[in-house]
Each structure stands twice: as structure tokens, then as C-alpha cells.
N, C-alpha and C positions, 0 to 999 in steps of 0.2 A: 504494499499500499504506500502510495506516495505521501511524503510529509506535507501536511497542510500549512499554508502560509498565513500568517496573521494579517487580516485586512487592516490598513492604516486606521487607527483609532478603535478598532474592533476588539472583541474579547479574545482571549487566548484560545486558539482552536484545539489545543491539547487537553482542555478542560471542558466540563459541561457548560453550556451557554447559560449565563445568569437569567433568571426569570423574575428577579426582584423588580419592584417599582422603580421608575426613573423620575425623580423630582415629584413623587406622589402619583405618577401615572403608571398603573399596572398595564398589562397588555390590553385588556378590555377597554379601559379608559382611553388609552392611546389610540386604539383603533376607532373608538366612537368619536373622538374629536377629529381624527383624520377623515372619517366618513362625512362629518358635518362640514368640514372645510372644503372637501371635494365637491360638495353640492353647490357651493358658491351662491347659496340662497340669501346670504347677508354679507355685509363687508367682513373680510377676513379679520381685521383689527377688532371688530365687535365680538366675534366668536372667541378669539384668543383672550381678549380682555375679560369676558364672561368666565372663562376658564382660569383666570388669574395668571395669564401668561403674556409675554411680549414675544415678538418674532424671534429674537435670539434664543430665548429659553425654549420656545417650541422647536426651533431648529435643532438644539442639543437633544431634546427628548426624542424627536423623530429620527435623528441620526443614530442615536444609541440603539433604538429598537430595530431600525433597518439593518444595522451592522450585526446585531444579534441574530436576526432572521437569516441574513446571508451567511453567517458563520455556521448556524445550524444546518443550513442547506449544504454547505461544503462538507460538513461532518457526516452528512447522510442522516441526520437526526430530524426525522419528519414530524416528531411530536410537537415542537414549537410551531412549525408551519401549520399543522393541523389546528392548533390552538388559535393561531392567528386567523385562519380561515373560518373557524367557528365564531370567533369574536366578531369578524366582519359580517358574517351572515346575520348574527344577532343584532348588530348595530343597524344593518340595513333593514332588517325586519321591524325593528323599533321605529325607525324613521318612516318606513312604509305604512306602519299602523296609523300614523298621522294622516290627516286629510291629504288626498292626492293634490299635487301642485297644479294640475290641469283639470278643468271641467271635462265631462265626458265628450262634449262637443269639440273642445280644443284637442283632446287626445284623438278623437276620431278623425279630425281634419289632418292632423300630422300623420296619423297612421295611414290614411288614404293617400297622402302625398308620397309616403315611402313605398306603399304597395304599388302605387302608380308609376314607380320608377324614378322618383326624385332622389337625388343624392341625399342620404340621411343627414350629413353635416350641414348641408345647405337648407334643408327643410327645418332643422332645429335652429339654425341661425335666423331664418326668416321668422320664426316664432319667438326669437329672443330667448332661447332656452339652451342651457348647457347639456351636454350628453348625460352627465350625472343626474341632473334634475329630471330629464326625460326618463332615465332608467328608473328613478324613484317612482314617477307617475306610472310607468309601465308595469312595475311590480304591483303597485296598489290596484291598478285597474285590472290586471290579470287575475288577482285574487277575487276582486268583486265580480267580475264577469264569469269566472268559473263557478261561482257559488249561486248565481242567479240567472237562470236560463232566459227569463223574460228581458232582463237588462241586457244580456248578451245578444239576444235577437235584435233588440233596439239599437245596440251599438253597431252590429253588422249592417243593419239597414242604413244607419247614419254614414258609415264608411262608404257603402255603395253609392249613396246619394251624393256625397262629396266627390267621389271618383267620377260620377256621371256629370256633375256640374263643373268638372275641370279643376277641382281643388287638388287633385292628385298632381297637378303640375307646379304647385307651390314649391319654391326652393330649387327648381331645376335650373 
């Protein structure tokens, strides 16, 4: 087995990767804040301030966790990576449980545009929506539509109407 090289600033690869909190941020709290920042739903400085952080402190926390994850991957220790994946899924589910960012009509319009062949990034830009925010609405609407057949039928009819009206060309 080849000797593992320590990543600059990272933990010693010959030892188990630490899982202790970094400046009060355990893995779940770190992932939750990272998910919130990725959504870009409000100014970054507001999110960090609410968490009691400034940009430099957040950078140190994020760097430490990313180096830990990278070192675990190099070690072939998938347990920390699985913990990260589970924490991310939980953070996304918690954020998705909140009201979707888009109304059903807005979601259907974007859905029709993408189904109609529009470039997804252009369709989202035309709706002034980040990919992360769209993914959040997509997850929320997928859950709602899967559990309500009448709502799902109404959604499909709305998508078809928008496609026929040419809304599918939005963002092309």
C-alpha cells in the first residue's frame, strides 16, 4: 500500500480522521449551514452573522471539514463520507419540509421550459433562480405530487398547457 501524503493543513493520514466539532460546528451543523449558504436565499453575510460567524471563521471551519473528508476518502474510510452524506440528506429534507420556494404555477412553467428543450441553466436564470433553490423546490414538489394524485394531475395539465402556449421556450 502506498504511503498517504498529508494534505496541506489537513489531518495526519496515518491516524483516524478527527470527528470533533470545529469551533462549535459538528459535522451536521457544518453541513446544515453549508446547505443554507448554497441556497443563496438570503445574503451570505446575514446567514453567517445569524450563525455567529464572519467570513474568515466560516472559511476555517469549512476548510477543516473539507480536509477531513478528503483525508478520510484517501484513507478509504467511507464512514465519515457516509456521515456527511446522511447529514446533507437530513439538512436538505429539513429545508425541503419548509414551504417550497416556487408556487406550483412557477414550478410548472420552469418544468415545461426544461421539458420543452430549454437549457436548464438559462431557464433558471430567466426565472431568477439558483440551481440550489430550484432543487429545493423540485424536492418539495416531488414529495407533494407523489402523495396527491389529484394535485399531480393538475400539475401535469398545467405543464402541458405551458408547453402548448410556448412557455417551454422560456430561457432558450
